[in-house]
C-alpha positions as CSV (number, residue, x, y, z in Angstrom):
1,M,0.0,0.0,0.0
2,A,1.4,3.4,-1.0
3,A,2.2,5.8,1.9
4,R,-0.3,8.6,2.4
5,M,1.1,12.0,1.3
6,T,1.8,14.6,3.8
7,V,0.3,18.1,3.6
8,R,3.5,19.5,2.3
9,E,3.8,16.8,-0.3
10,R,0.3,17.4,-1.5
11,G,1.0,21.1,-1.8
12,T,-1.4,24.0,-0.9
13,A,-4.2,23.2,-3.4
14,R,-6.9,20.8,-2.4
15,A,-9.0,19.7,-5.4
16,P,-12.8,19.3,-5.0
17,G,-13.5,15.8,-3.7
18,S,-10.1,15.3,-2.3
19,E,-9.5,13.6,1.1
20,P,-10.6,15.6,4.1
21,I,-8.1,17.3,6.3
22,R,-7.2,15.0,9.1
23,V,-7.1,16.6,12.6
24,L,-5.8,15.3,15.9
25,I,-7.0,17.1,19.1
26,V,-4.6,17.1,22.1
27,D,-6.0,18.6,25.3
28,D,-6.3,17.3,28.9
29,D,-9.8,18.8,29.2
30,A,-12.4,16.3,28.0
31,L,-15.0,19.1,27.5
32,V,-12.6,21.1,25.3
33,R,-11.9,18.0,23.2
34,A,-15.6,17.3,22.8
35,G,-16.3,20.9,21.8
36,L,-13.5,21.0,19.3
37,S,-14.5,17.6,17.9
38,M,-18.1,18.8,17.4
39,I,-17.0,22.0,15.7
40,L,-14.5,20.2,13.3
41,S,-16.8,17.3,12.5
42,G,-19.5,19.6,11.4
43,A,-17.3,20.7,8.4
44,G,-17.4,18.4,5.5
45,D,-13.8,18.9,4.5
46,L,-12.4,18.2,8.0
47,E,-12.1,14.9,9.9
48,V,-11.2,14.4,13.6
49,V,-9.1,11.2,13.4
50,G,-8.1,11.0,17.0
51,E,-7.8,12.6,20.4
52,A,-5.1,12.6,23.1
53,A,-5.3,13.8,26.7
54,D,-1.5,14.5,27.2
55,G,1.6,15.3,25.3
56,S,3.0,11.9,26.2
57,E,0.3,10.3,24.0
58,V,1.2,12.4,20.9
59,P,3.9,10.2,19.3
60,G,1.6,7.1,19.4
61,A,-1.4,9.1,18.2
62,I,0.6,10.5,15.3
63,A,1.8,7.1,14.2
64,A,-1.7,5.6,14.6
65,H,-3.8,8.3,12.9
66,R,-1.3,10.2,10.7
67,P,-3.1,13.6,11.0
68,D,-2.4,16.6,8.8
69,V,-3.0,19.1,11.6
70,V,-2.6,18.8,15.4
71,L,-4.6,21.2,17.7
72,M,-2.2,21.2,20.7
73,D,-3.0,22.4,24.2
74,I,0.0,24.0,26.0
75,R,-0.6,23.1,29.6
76,M,-1.0,19.4,30.3
77,P,-0.1,17.4,33.4
78,R,2.8,15.1,32.3
79,V,4.2,16.2,28.9
80,D,3.1,19.8,27.9
81,G,2.3,20.9,24.4
82,L,5.7,22.7,24.0
83,A,7.7,19.5,24.6
84,A,5.3,17.5,22.4
85,T,5.6,20.1,19.6
86,E,9.3,20.0,19.7
87,I,9.3,16.2,19.5
88,L,6.9,15.8,16.6
89,R,8.2,18.7,14.6
90,G,11.6,17.0,14.6
91,L,10.1,14.0,12.7
92,A,10.2,13.8,8.9
93,G,6.8,14.5,7.3
94,S,5.4,15.7,10.6
95,P,1.9,17.3,10.8
96,E,1.4,21.0,11.2
97,V,0.7,22.2,14.7
98,I,-1.7,24.9,16.0
99,V,-1.2,25.6,19.7
100,L,-4.2,26.3,21.8
101,T,-3.9,28.8,24.6
102,T,-5.4,31.4,26.8
103,F,-3.6,34.7,27.4
104,D,-2.5,33.6,30.8
105,A,-0.3,31.0,29.1
106,D,1.4,33.5,26.8
107,E,4.9,32.9,28.2
108,F,4.9,29.4,26.5
109,V,3.4,30.4,23.1
110,L,6.5,32.1,21.7
111,R,8.6,29.0,22.6
112,A,6.0,26.8,20.9
113,L,6.1,28.9,17.7
114,R,9.9,28.7,17.7
115,A,9.7,25.0,18.1
116,G,7.8,24.9,14.7
117,A,4.1,25.4,15.5
118,S,2.4,27.0,12.5
119,G,0.3,29.3,14.7
120,F,-1.9,29.6,17.7
121,L,-5.6,29.9,18.6
122,L,-7.2,31.3,21.8
123,K,-9.6,28.8,23.3
124,D,-12.4,31.3,23.0
125,T,-11.9,31.6,19.2
126,P,-15.2,31.5,17.3
127,P,-15.9,28.2,15.6
128,A,-15.8,29.6,12.1
129,A,-12.3,31.0,12.8
130,I,-11.1,27.7,14.1
131,L,-12.2,26.0,10.9
132,D,-10.5,28.7,8.9
133,A,-7.3,28.3,10.8
134,V,-7.1,24.5,10.3
135,R,-7.7,24.9,6.6
136,K,-5.1,27.6,6.2
137,V,-2.5,25.7,8.2
138,A,-3.2,22.5,6.2
139,G,-2.7,24.5,3.0
140,G,0.7,25.7,4.1
141,E,-0.1,29.1,5.5
142,A,0.5,30.3,9.0
143,M,-1.8,32.0,11.6
144,L,-0.1,35.3,11.4
145,S,-2.7,37.9,12.2
146,P,-0.5,41.1,12.4
147,T,-2.3,42.6,15.4
148,V,-2.5,39.5,17.6
149,T,0.9,38.2,16.7
150,R,2.6,41.5,17.4
151,Q,0.7,41.8,20.7
152,L,1.7,38.3,21.7
153,I,5.4,38.8,20.8
154,A,5.5,42.1,22.6
155,H,3.9,40.5,25.7
156,V,6.2,37.5,25.8
157,A,9.5,39.1,24.8
158,G,9.1,42.3,26.6
159,P,10.7,45.6,25.6
160,G,14.4,45.6,25.1
161,Q,14.7,41.8,25.4
162,N,16.4,40.7,22.2
163,P,19.4,38.4,23.0
164,G,19.5,36.8,19.5
165,R,19.6,40.0,17.5
166,R,23.2,39.5,16.1
167,Q,22.5,35.9,15.0
168,A,19.2,36.9,13.5
169,L,20.8,39.7,11.5
170,T,23.5,37.3,10.3
171,M,20.9,34.8,9.2
172,L,18.9,37.4,7.3
173,G,22.1,38.6,5.7
174,S,22.5,35.3,4.0
175,L,19.4,35.9,1.9
176,S,19.3,37.6,-1.5
177,E,17.8,41.2,-1.5
178,R,14.4,40.0,-2.8
179,E,14.3,37.1,-0.3
180,R,15.1,39.5,2.5
181,D,12.3,41.8,1.3
182,V,9.9,38.9,1.4
183,A,11.1,37.9,4.8
184,L,10.6,41.4,6.2
185,A,7.1,41.5,4.8
186,I,6.3,38.1,6.4
187,G,7.6,39.6,9.7
188,Q,4.9,42.3,9.2
189,G,2.2,39.7,8.9
190,R,1.7,40.1,5.1
191,S,0.0,37.4,3.1
192,N,1.5,36.2,-0.2
193,A,-1.1,38.3,-2.1
194,E,-0.2,41.4,-0.1
195,I,3.6,40.8,-0.6
196,S,2.9,40.3,-4.3
197,Q,1.3,43.8,-4.5
198,E,3.8,45.5,-2.4
199,L,6.9,44.1,-4.1
200,F,5.4,44.0,-7.6
201,M,5.9,40.3,-8.3
202,S,3.6,37.5,-9.0
203,V,2.2,35.3,-6.2
204,A,4.0,32.4,-7.7
205,T,7.3,34.3,-7.4
206,V,6.6,35.2,-3.8
207,K,5.9,31.5,-3.0
208,A,9.2,30.6,-4.7
209,H,11.1,33.1,-2.6
210,V,9.4,31.9,0.6
211,S,10.4,28.3,-0.2
212,R,14.0,29.2,-0.9
213,L,14.4,31.4,2.2
214,L,12.9,28.7,4.4
215,V,15.6,26.3,3.1
216,K,18.4,28.8,3.5
217,L,17.4,29.7,7.0
218,S,16.6,26.1,8.0
219,L,13.2,27.1,9.3
220,N,9.9,25.2,9.2
221,N,7.4,27.9,8.4
222,R,6.4,31.5,8.1
223,V,5.9,32.0,11.8
224,Q,9.5,31.2,12.5
225,V,10.5,33.7,9.7
226,A,8.4,36.4,11.5
227,L,10.0,35.6,14.8
228,L,13.5,35.8,13.2
229,V,12.6,39.2,11.8
230,H,11.4,40.2,15.3
231,D,14.7,39.0,16.8
232,A,16.6,41.1,14.4
233,G,14.7,44.2,15.5
234,L,13.3,44.7,12.0
235,A,9.6,43.9,12.6
């Protein structure tokens, strides 16, 4: 039997009638899991393939269910979502991760994004926005709302705290001029379409630049690019 393709191998386009997006829910609160499952299962293009109550259960659940996207709680009793994210994002062909949080857990979210999560959702996010987030992340995008992301980074990092600036500037300096322009735009929360308009290039060209700069910087996704730009003091 042929191996199922990962989200990245399939690419961002999902043809009509294609397989539903497979979602794994990881949260120690049974009521939260039930609520998320009900929301996701009501969408015809999404399928909840499994649940886990702790980060320690994630590797087994990933192997058993092969999800495209994991909704990952941060605070769990034995293995938290940060540690679980770090573990699974180190695996080849790993699923995308959206961390679930409340603002009183902010101090962990930045670390989770650095570990390779594709974005975050507040637990009081409206159902339609949750569905949209899962679809976007499955399609290769990141949850990079400029307002919320900047607020989060400012809250977590704090003013004047930028210990990795020199390294970040060196990494960005390895890019071509256009790749750097694209990276800076990503750091400002711009979508591919917005970057295309601002830099006068096609969306396809923007995507090509994004792919190349991710490889050059050894990063997993656009969120990590945005954090790198922040570290360099250029956001």
